[in-house]
C-alpha positions in Angstrom: 16.0 7.2 -35.9 14.3 4.1 -35.1 11.3 6.0 -33.9 11.1 7.9 -37.2 11.5 4.7 -39.3 8.8 3.0 -37.1 6.5 6.1 -37.6 7.1 5.8 -41.3 6.2 2.2 -41.3 2.9 3.2 -39.7 2.2 6.0 -42.4 3.1 3.6 -45.2 0.3 1.0 -43.8 -2.0 3.9 -43.5 -1.2 4.7 -47.3 -2.2 1.2 -48.4 -5.4 1.5 -46.3 -6.3 4.5 -48.1 -5.2 3.2 -51.6 -8.0 1.1 -52.4 -10.2 4.4 -53.1 -11.8 4.5 -49.6 -10.3 6.5 -46.9 -10.4 4.1 -43.8 -7.3 5.6 -41.8 -9.9 6.9 -39.3 -10.9 3.0 -38.4 -7.0 2.2 -38.4 -6.5 5.1 -35.8 -9.1 3.8 -33.6 -7.4 1.0 -33.3 -4.0 1.6 -32.8 -4.5 5.6 -31.4 -4.6 4.5 -27.7 -1.4 2.6 -27.6 0.3 5.2 -29.8 -0.5 7.9 -27.2 0.9 5.6 -24.4 4.1 5.2 -26.3 4.3 9.0 -27.0 3.9 9.7 -23.2 6.5 6.8 -22.1 9.1 8.6 -24.6 8.9 11.9 -22.7 8.2 11.1 -19.4 9.0 7.6 -18.2 12.1 7.5 -16.0 13.7 4.8 -18.1 12.4 6.3 -21.3 15.9 5.4 -23.0 15.4 1.8 -22.2 11.9 1.0 -23.7 12.0 -1.9 -25.8 11.6 -2.0 -29.7 8.2 -3.1 -30.4 6.6 -4.1 -33.7 3.7 -2.7 -35.4 1.3 -5.5 -34.3 2.0 -4.6 -31.0 -0.1 -1.4 -31.4 -3.3 -3.5 -31.6 -2.8 -4.8 -28.1 -5.2 -3.4 -25.1 -3.5 -0.6 -23.3 -2.5 -2.7 -20.0 -1.0 -5.2 -22.5 0.8 -2.6 -24.5 2.3 -0.5 -21.6 3.9 -4.0 -20.4 5.7 -4.3 -23.6 7.2 -0.7 -22.9 8.5 -1.4 -19.5 12.1 -1.5 -18.6 12.7 -5.2 -17.1 16.4 -4.5 -15.7 15.0 -1.2 -13.7 15.8 -0.8 -9.8 18.5 -3.5 -9.9 17.2 -6.2 -12.0 13.7 -6.1 -10.1 12.0 -4.5 -13.2 9.3 -2.2 -13.2 6.0 -3.7 -11.6 4.6 -0.6 -10.9 3.6 1.6 -14.2 -0.1 0.9 -14.8 -3.1 1.8 -16.6 -6.4 2.7 -14.6 -9.8 3.1 -16.2 -11.4 6.6 -15.6 -14.4 5.1 -14.4 -12.5 4.0 -11.3 -10.4 7.1 -10.7 -10.5 6.7 -6.8 -7.3 5.1 -5.5 -9.6 3.7 -2.4 -10.7 0.4 -3.8 -13.2 -0.4 -1.4 -14.8 3.3 -1.5 -16.2 2.5 -4.8 -16.4 -1.4 -4.8 -18.8 -3.6 -2.9 -17.3 -5.5 -0.2 -18.0 -7.3 3.3 -15.5 -5.0 4.9 -12.4 -7.2 6.3 -9.3 -8.2 4.9 -7.9 -11.7 5.4 -5.2 -14.3 4.7 -5.9 -17.4 2.8 -3.7 -20.4 4.2 -3.3 -24.0 4.5 -3.9 -25.8 7.7 -1.6 -24.0 10.2 -1.6 -27.2 12.2 -1.2 -29.6 9.5 -3.9 -32.0 10.5 -6.4 -31.4 7.5 -6.1 -30.5 3.7 -8.6 -27.8 4.4 -8.0 -24.0 3.6 -8.6 -21.3 6.0 -9.0 -17.6 6.0 -7.6 -15.5 8.9 -9.1 -12.2 9.5 -6.5 -9.5 9.8 -8.3 -6.5 9.7 -12.2 -5.4 9.9 -13.4 -2.0 8.6 -15.7 0.2 10.8 -19.0 0.5 9.8 -19.1 -2.4 7.4 -21.2 -5.4 7.1 -18.4 -7.3 8.8 -18.1 -5.2 11.8 -22.0 -4.9 12.1 -22.1 -8.9 12.1 -19.5 -9.2 15.0 -16.5 -10.4 12.9 -13.1 -9.7 14.6 -9.5 -9.4 13.7 -8.1 -12.9 14.1 -11.2 -15.1 13.4 -10.8 -18.3 11.3 -13.0 -18.7 8.6 -13.7 -22.2 7.0 -16.7 -21.7 5.1 -19.1 -19.4 3.5 -22.5 -20.3 3.2 -22.4 -24.0 2.3 -19.3 -23.5 0.6 -15.8 -24.6 2.2 -13.3 -21.8 1.4 -10.5 -22.9 -0.8 -8.1 -21.4 -3.5 -11.1 -20.9 -6.2 -13.9 -19.6 -4.2 -12.3 -16.8 -1.8 -13.9 -14.2 -3.7 -17.0 -15.3 -1.6 -15.2 -13.6 1.2 -14.8 -10.1 -0.5 -18.3 -9.2 -1.8 -21.8 -11.1 -2.5 -25.4 -11.3 -0.9 -26.2 -11.7 2.6 -24.6 -15.1 4.0 -23.0 -16.8 6.8 -19.4 -17.4 7.9 -18.3 -20.7 9.9 -15.8 -19.4 12.4 -13.4 -21.9 14.1 -10.7 -21.3 16.4 -7.3 -23.2 17.4 -7.1 -24.1 21.0 -4.4 -26.0 23.2 -5.3 -29.3 23.6 -3.5 -31.7 26.2 -0.7 -32.6 23.9 -0.9 -30.2 21.1 -3.1 -27.3 19.3 -6.4 -28.5 18.1 -9.5 -27.0 16.0 -12.5 -26.4 17.4 -16.0 -25.0 16.4 -17.0 -21.8 17.1 -20.2 -20.5 15.4 -22.1 -19.9 12.1 -22.2 -16.1 11.9 -24.7 -14.2 9.7 -23.3 -11.2 7.7 -25.3 -8.6 5.5 -24.8 -8.3 2.0 -22.0 -6.4 0.7 -21.9 -2.6 -0.1 -19.0 0.2 -0.5 -17.3 1.2 2.5 -15.0 4.2 3.0 -11.7 3.4 4.2 -10.7 6.3 6.6 -6.7 5.9 7.0 -7.0 7.0 10.7 -8.1 3.9 12.3 -6.7 4.0 15.8 -5.4 7.2 17.7 -4.7 6.8 21.3 -1.9 7.7 24.1 -1.0 4.8 26.5 0.6 5.5 30.0 3.3 2.8 30.5 5.7 3.0 33.3 5.5 6.6 33.6 5.6 7.3 30.0 3.1 8.6 27.5 3.3 6.7 24.5 1.2 8.1 21.5 0.1 5.4 19.1 -1.5 6.0 15.5 -2.8 3.1 13.1 -2.7 4.8 9.7 -3.6 2.6 6.7 -3.5 4.9 3.7 -2.1 7.9 2.4 -5.4 9.4 1.0 -6.9 12.7 0.8 -10.6 12.1 1.2 -13.5 9.7 0.8 -12.7 9.9 -2.8 -9.0 10.1 -2.5 -9.0 12.2 -6.1 -5.6 13.9 -5.2 -7.6 17.1 -4.5 -9.9 16.6 -1.5 -8.5 18.1 1.8 -10.7 16.0 4.2 -8.0 13.8 5.7 -5.7 16.3 5.9 -7.8 18.6 8.3 -8.5 15.4 10.3 -4.8 14.6 10.3 -4.1 18.3 11.9 -6.9 17.6 14.5 -5.3 14.4 15.5 -2.1 15.8 15.9 -3.5 18.9 17.8 -4.8 16.3 20.4 -1.6 14.3 20.6 0.5 17.4 21.2 -2.0 18.5 23.9 -0.9 15.1 25.7 2.9 16.0 25.4 3.9 12.4 24.5 7.4 11.1 25.3 7.5 8.6 22.4 5.3 8.0 19.4 4.5 4.7 17.6 3.3 4.9 14.0 1.7 1.6 12.8 2.1 1.3 9.0 1.8 -2.6 8.7 -1.5 -2.4 6.6 -0.6 0.9 4.7 0.0 0.2 0.9 1.0 4.1 0.1 -0.6 6.6 -1.7 -0.2 10.3 -2.4 3.0 11.9 -1.8 1.5 15.3 -0.2 -0.3 13.2 2.4 3.4 11.6 3.3 4.7 15.2 3.5 1.8 16.1 5.8 2.3 13.6 8.1 6.2 13.7 7.9 6.0 17.6 8.6 3.9 16.6 12.2 6.4 13.9 13.1 10.0 15.5 12.3 12.0 17.7 14.6 10.7 21.4 14.5 14.1 22.3 13.2 13.1 20.4 10.0 10.2 22.4 9.2 10.7 24.3 5.8 13.8 22.0 4.8 13.6 19.3 2.0 11.3 16.5 2.8 12.2 14.5 -0.3 13.5 15.4 -3.9 11.8 13.9 -6.9 14.7 13.2 -9.4 13.4 12.6 -13.0 14.8 11.7 -16.4 17.3 13.6 -18.1 14.8 15.0 -20.7 12.4 16.3 -18.2 12.2 20.0 -17.3 13.1 20.6 -14.4 14.9 17.4 -13.6 14.4 17.7 -9.7 11.3 18.8 -7.8 12.0 19.2 -4.0 9.0 19.0 -1.4 9.8 20.6 2.0 8.5 19.7 5.4 5.6 22.1 5.9 6.4 25.0 8.0 2.7 25.7 8.8 2.2 22.7 11.1 4.4 24.0 13.7 1.4 24.3 15.8 0.6 20.5 15.5 4.2 19.4 15.3 5.4 17.2 18.1 9.0 18.0 17.6 10.0 14.3 17.5 13.8 13.1 17.8 12.8 9.3 17.6 10.2 7.4 16.1 8.9 3.7 16.3 7.4 2.4 13.2 5.7 -0.8 12.8 6.0 -2.6 9.3 5.1 -5.7 7.4 5.5 -7.1 4.1 2.7 -4.8 2.9 4.0 -1.3 3.8 5.1 0.1 0.9 5.2 3.3 -1.2 4.7 6.5 0.5 5.1 4.6 4.0 8.5 3.8 3.0 9.0 7.6 1.9 8.2 8.8 5.3 10.5 6.4 7.1 13.6 7.4 4.5 12.8 11.0 4.4 12.7 11.3 8.4 16.3 9.7 8.9 18.2 12.5 7.6 16.9 14.5 10.5 16.3 12.2 13.1 19.2 9.8 12.4 19.0 6.5 11.2 19.3 4.9 14.6 16.5 6.9 15.7 13.7 5.7 13.0 13.2 2.3 14.7 11.6 -0.1 12.3 9.8 -3.1 13.9 8.1 -6.1 12.2 8.7 -7.3 8.6 10.7 -6.1 5.6 8.7 -3.7 3.5 7.9 -3.9 -0.4 10.6 -1.7 -1.6 9.2 1.0 -3.7 11.6 4.2 -3.9 9.8 5.7 -7.1 7.0 8.0 -7.9 4.0 7.9 -10.7 2.3 10.7 -12.5 -1.1 10.2 -14.1 -1.5 11.3 -17.7 -4.8 11.8 -19.5 -6.3 12.6 -22.8 -9.9 13.8 -23.2 -10.4 11.2 -26.1 -9.2 8.2 -24.2 -11.0 6.3 -21.2 -8.0 5.5 -19.3 -5.2 7.3 -16.9 -1.8 6.2 -17.6 0.7 6.2 -14.5 4.2 5.5 -15.7 7.2 5.7 -13.3 8.4 9.3 -13.5 10.9 9.9 -10.8 13.2 8.5 -7.8 11.9 9.7 -4.4 15.3 10.7 -2.9 15.6 12.0 0.9 17.5 15.0 2.1 20.8 13.0 1.7 20.1 12.0 -2.0 19.3 8.4 -0.8 16.5 5.9 -1.9 18.3 2.3 -1.3 15.3 0.7 -0.4 15.2 -1.3 -3.7 14.5 -4.7 -1.8 12.7 -3.1 1.1 13.5 -1.4 4.3 14.9 -4.0 6.8 13.4 -3.9 10.4 15.6 -3.3 13.3 13.6 -5.9 15.0 12.0 -8.6 13.1 8.8 -9.7 14.2 5.8 -11.5 12.0 2.3 -11.2 13.9 0.8 -13.6 10.7 3.1 -16.5 11.8 1.4 -16.8 15.2 -0.8 -19.6 16.4 -2.1 -17.7 19.2 -4.9 -15.3 18.7 -4.4 -11.9 16.8 -5.8 -9.6 19.7 -7.5 -6.1 18.6 -5.3 -3.3 17.2 -4.6 -0.8 20.1 -4.9 -3.8 22.6 -1.7 -3.4 24.8 -1.1 -7.1 24.7 -1.4 -7.4 20.8 2.0 -8.7 19.7 3.4 -5.8 17.5 2.5 -3.2 20.1 3.1 -5.0 23.2 6.8 -5.7 21.9 7.0 -1.8 20.8 5.8 -0.6 24.0 8.4 -2.8 26.0 11.3 -1.5 23.6 10.3 1.9 24.6 9.7 1.4 28.2 12.6 -1.3 29.0 14.8 -1.6 26.2 13.6 -5.3 25.2 11.5 -6.9 23.0 10.6 -10.4 24.5 9.3 -12.0 21.5 11.7 -10.6 19.1 14.7 -11.4 21.2 13.3 -15.1 22.1 11.2 -16.0 19.1 11.7 -19.8 19.9 9.5 -19.2 22.9 6.7 -18.1 20.6 4.3 -20.6 19.1 4.2 -20.4 15.4 2.5 -21.9 12.6 3.8 -23.5 9.2 0.7 -22.4 6.8 1.3 -21.7 3.4 -0.2 -18.4 2.4 -2.1 -18.8 -0.8 -3.8 -15.4 -1.0 -3.9 -12.1 0.8 -6.9 -9.7 0.2 -4.6 -6.6 1.1 -3.1 -7.2 -2.5 -6.4 -5.6 -3.6 -5.4 -2.4 -2.5 -1.7 -2.1 -3.2 -0.6 1.3 -4.8 2.2 0.8 -7.5 4.6 3.4 -5.9 4.1 6.9 -4.6 1.6 9.1 -6.5 1.8 12.7 -7.4 -1.0 14.8 -8.4 
């Protein structure tokens, strides 16, 4: 009844607009039509449709992004609220942010001086994209940047590190002095102008031979479908099958899945990856179930492990997953949905607590509207009916690479902190740096910004 009364109020407003002898209802609808469409979709498909707050007529004049925020259920997910539903302009339909956006091609963390000896701000490079201006310039993971051009880095100008014209980056390093760590100059690096750079999710795929064991290692950075990541491409699915064919030919004794920089993406990509990792006996069985609201038909949709992947399936009974505070969404779904088939103790998580996004979104469009609405529409449940990671998935072994003062080694280097300790766990049953953190040199810098937040995906995406 509240909805009907609200509709009547809007119609009354339209009556007054036309009562002056000139029909101006079209002008009015042009102002409020987008938001009225958002409300209509939300009242039908939003997971918490029955908890949408009451809104006033003036709210319909808000911009779509602002209007959507007025409709969200603030007590969802055990009081966490709904930080996931969002509006996306059709002009930027690609989920791969850097695929369509000019960038130097590296991710970084902006921090205060980790040594506490200056008031300066530094950017620490976490990840460098291949075939980018950054990689061509020789920028490396672990580099410390103090300035761009003539500008000292600070909280107001870190955007200079993301895109711009050809410039220079001043690099410094931290070394051990006689009594403590100290800063030292490295060089001034020239870097070309920013440009769009493809994010291919398959960053590293290799097999290590350690203490007589073959250990497969894969750094997978996004659940994306192809270069445009539009939900219908199959480029990366085919590449994934090829990679796992090569893994299978090596007959690895163990598998390490590195998701530390993976913000999530499409559910179908998670389904494909999990189908290659799961025990062969799980193929054809439920991978996950989408649980919709009670007015959606059907209220549940199940996605099975893909049987046609048997030729590439590794038939694993145990999996080691490296995570961080940026691991989210479809990454968490893979962990959660493999557990019923491997057992909780056999999906071993190393790193930091993940984000906590046990929900899925679906995109809604209207030919007359220039944006896509992505509301939360379902819970992502595993075969046991569980999605109990609202506050993130807690690691079995806590380890934080970003807290180290010592250099961040290249991903895939056997001595890189996270990989070294995971290899040790597999081959010896121990993780030296996780079990004796007091022996690891750590910094006390305050994190001011992390560029990985630009790539975050607000939940599992359904096509």
